[in-house]
C-alpha positions in Angstrom: 0.0 -0.1 0.0 1.6 3.4 -1.0 0.2 6.3 0.9 -0.7 8.9 -1.7 0.4 9.8 -5.3 2.6 12.7 -4.5 6.2 13.5 -5.7 7.6 10.5 -3.6 5.0 8.0 -3.3 3.6 8.6 -6.7 7.1 8.2 -8.1 8.5 5.1 -6.3 5.0 3.4 -6.2 4.6 4.2 -10.0 7.9 2.5 -10.8 7.1 -0.6 -8.4 3.7 -0.9 -10.4 5.5 -0.8 -13.6 7.8 -3.4 -12.6 5.0 -5.7 -11.9 4.6 -5.5 -7.9 1.3 -5.7 -6.4 0.7 -2.1 -5.5 -2.3 -0.2 -4.5 -2.5 3.6 -4.0 -4.5 5.1 -1.0 -5.8 8.4 -2.1 -8.5 10.6 -1.6 -11.7 10.6 -3.6 -10.9 13.4 -6.0 -7.6 12.2 -6.5 -8.9 8.8 -7.3 -11.2 10.2 -9.8 -8.4 12.3 -11.4 -6.2 9.2 -11.8 -9.2 7.3 -13.1 -9.6 10.0 -15.8 -6.0 10.8 -16.6 -3.7 8.1 -15.2 -0.6 8.4 -12.8 2.0 10.3 -15.2 5.6 10.4 -14.6 8.2 12.7 -16.5 11.7 11.6 -16.0 15.2 11.4 -17.4 14.8 7.6 -16.9 11.8 7.2 -18.9 8.2 8.6 -19.0 5.3 6.7 -17.6 1.6 6.7 -17.9 -0.6 4.0 -16.2 -3.7 3.5 -14.4 -2.8 1.9 -11.1 -5.0 0.5 -8.4 -6.4 2.8 -6.0 -8.4 2.8 -2.9 -10.0 5.3 -0.6 -9.6 4.9 3.2 -13.3 3.8 3.8 -12.8 0.7 1.2 -9.7 -0.6 3.4 -11.0 -4.2 4.5 -7.8 -6.0 5.4 -4.3 -5.5 6.2 -1.4 -4.7 3.9 1.9 -6.6 4.1 3.9 -3.3 3.6 3.1 0.2 3.5 5.2 2.9 1.9 4.8 6.4 3.4 6.1 9.2 1.7 3.8 12.3 2.5 4.8 15.5 3.9 5.1 15.9 7.6 2.3 18.4 8.0 0.2 15.6 6.3 1.1 12.8 8.8 -1.4 12.6 11.2 -4.3 12.6 8.8 -2.8 10.0 6.6 -2.2 7.9 9.8 -5.8 8.1 10.6 -6.5 7.0 6.7 -4.4 4.0 6.8 -4.8 2.9 10.1 -7.3 0.2 9.1 -4.5 -1.3 6.8 -2.1 -2.1 9.7 -2.3 -5.6 10.9 -0.3 -7.5 13.4 2.6 -8.4 10.6 2.5 -5.1 8.7 5.5 -3.3 7.9 5.4 0.6 7.6 8.4 2.0 5.6 8.5 5.7 6.1 10.4 7.9 3.9 9.6 11.5 5.5 12.2 14.3 6.4 13.4 14.5 10.1 12.9 12.0 13.0 9.6 13.1 14.8 7.5 10.9 12.2 9.1 7.8 13.8 7.8 8.7 17.3 4.4 9.3 16.1 4.4 6.1 14.2 5.7 4.1 17.1 3.2 5.6 19.4 0.2 4.7 17.3 1.4 1.3 16.0 4.2 0.1 18.2 8.1 -0.5 17.5 7.8 -3.6 15.7 5.5 -2.0 13.1 8.0 0.7 12.0 11.2 0.5 9.8 13.5 3.3 9.0 13.9 4.8 5.8 15.8 7.5 3.6 14.4 8.6 0.0 17.1 10.5 -1.9 15.3 11.8 -5.2 14.2 15.4 -6.5 10.7 15.3 -7.7 7.7 17.5 -7.8 4.0 17.2 -9.0 3.3 20.1 -11.6 -0.1 21.8 -12.0 -1.4 19.1 -14.0 -0.9 16.5 -11.2 2.3 14.9 -13.2 5.4 13.9 -11.2 8.4 15.5 -12.9 11.9 14.1 -11.7 14.4 17.0 -11.7 17.6 15.2 -11.4 18.9 11.5 -12.1 19.6 10.4 -8.6 16.7 8.0 -7.3 17.5 6.0 -4.4 15.7 4.2 -1.2 17.5 3.1 1.7 15.9 1.1 4.5 16.5 -1.0 7.8 15.4 -2.2 10.9 15.3 0.5 13.7 17.9 -1.6 15.8 20.0 -2.3 12.7 19.5 -5.9 12.6 18.9 -7.8 9.4 15.9 -9.7 9.6 13.8 -12.2 7.3 11.2 -9.6 6.9 13.6 -7.0 5.9 15.1 -9.3 3.3 11.6 -9.6 2.0 11.3 -5.9 1.7 14.4 -5.8 -0.1 13.6 -8.5 -2.7 10.2 -6.7 -3.5 11.9 -3.1 -3.8 15.0 -4.3 -5.9 14.8 -4.5 -9.7 12.2 -1.6 -10.1 14.4 0.7 -12.1 15.7 3.0 -9.1 18.5 2.3 -6.6 18.2 0.5 -3.3 20.1 -0.4 -0.2 19.6 -2.3 3.0 21.2 -0.6 6.2 22.4 -1.7 9.4 22.4 1.8 10.7 19.5 3.5 9.6 18.9 5.9 12.1 22.3 7.3 11.5 21.3 7.6 7.6 18.4 9.2 8.5 20.3 11.8 10.6 22.6 12.6 8.0 19.8 13.1 5.5 18.5 15.6 8.0 21.5 17.5 8.4 21.6 17.6 4.3 18.1 19.0 3.8 18.0 21.2 7.0 21.3 22.9 5.7 20.4 23.4 2.2 16.7 24.1 3.2 17.8 26.8 5.5 20.3 28.3 3.1 18.0 28.5 0.0 15.0 29.7 1.9 16.4 32.3 3.8 18.4 33.8 0.8 15.7 33.2 -2.0 18.2 31.4 -4.5 20.2 28.0 -5.4 23.4 27.2 -4.1 25.1 28.8 -7.0 23.6 32.0 -6.7 24.5 32.1 -3.1 28.0 31.3 -3.1 28.3 33.9 -5.9 27.6 36.7 -3.6 30.1 38.1 -0.6 29.5 35.9 2.4 27.5 33.3 0.8 30.0 30.4 0.9 30.7 31.2 4.8 27.0 31.1 5.5 26.4 27.8 3.8 29.3 26.3 5.7 27.9 27.6 9.0 24.6 26.2 8.3 26.2 22.9 7.9 28.4 23.3 10.8 25.4 24.2 13.1 23.1 21.2 11.9 26.0 18.9 12.2 26.6 19.9 15.7 23.1 19.4 16.8 23.2 15.6 15.2 26.3 15.0 17.3 24.9 16.3 20.3 22.1 13.9 20.0 24.2 11.0 19.2 24.6 11.1 15.6 27.6 12.8 14.5 27.9 12.8 10.8 30.8 11.1 9.1 33.8 12.8 7.9 33.1 11.5 4.4 29.3 12.7 4.8 30.5 16.5 5.9 33.2 16.5 2.9 30.5 15.7 0.7 27.9 18.1 1.8 30.6 20.9 2.0 31.3 20.5 -1.6 27.8 20.4 -2.5 26.8 23.5 -0.5 29.6 25.7 -1.9 29.9 24.5 -5.5 30.0 27.4 -7.9 27.0 27.7 -10.5 25.5 24.8 -8.7 21.6 24.8 -9.4 21.1 23.0 -6.1 17.9 23.8 -4.1 15.6 22.0 -1.5 12.2 20.7 -1.9 11.2 23.3 0.9 12.7 26.1 -1.1 10.5 24.9 -4.2 7.6 24.7 -2.2 8.1 28.1 -0.8 8.5 29.5 -4.3 5.1 28.1 -5.4 3.4 29.5 -2.4 2.7 25.7 -0.7 3.0 24.5 2.7 6.7 24.1 3.8 8.1 21.4 6.3 9.8 24.1 8.3 8.7 22.7 11.6 9.8 19.3 11.3 13.0 19.9 9.0 14.1 23.1 11.2 11.9 23.7 14.1 12.2 20.2 15.5 16.1 20.3 14.8 16.6 23.5 16.6 14.5 22.4 19.7 16.7 19.3 20.0 20.0 21.5 19.9 18.5 23.8 22.6 17.7 20.8 24.6 21.2 19.4 24.4 22.6 23.0 25.5 23.6 24.3 22.1 23.4 27.9 20.9 22.1 28.0 17.4 
């Protein structure tokens, strides 16, 4: 069961359905009607796709699902949980690909720790005015693992299902660290591009831009370290290069949402991170 057909769920769920997996999308009634009329459409450097996938609305859920892929925005999580709760059985696995860490606590509180896996999504996609999913760059990867780092038979089953669907995948024995590093990355680039209203190339081209980008990364990394998940040296080297690259077109999904006048995930990406830093005694 894929929750929603947005930029993340629609893209990866669509690729899984294209590869022959048994995929159903949980959608609101209006979206179900739109998909019935126009199909699920993906525009991508890896090949375009138009299909009419299986859809269901919350009231039609009549049985538990084996795996739930959750890729909604954080501000939509509570409503989404209420919608898919009936699909969660004693053996259901919930694999979330949300930003930050607060969603893990919320899912565990509602469904118990056994039901929840950890996940990281690396993709640049957005939905256009016609409801099509546009992939903005070539990278596309899902990383997933048990919260305690173990490799279990059920994780191997998840891996078998997700492999071979024309995107990159990897199992992780340290998914919490992976999630924290993703959080540091999106918080750094998100804060920088949103505050200065530009892409990284534009920011580093002005006096002080490079220093600000480095300072953002340093503060976010310090919070992660204070919370027990210091980023690796290789990660910091790569992020420093990405955040200071001349001419780079890099932006964040939060910045793209901001430009469109859409809701932004500032509370879960930046607010929660700052709160955790303050609780750890840091000045940010």
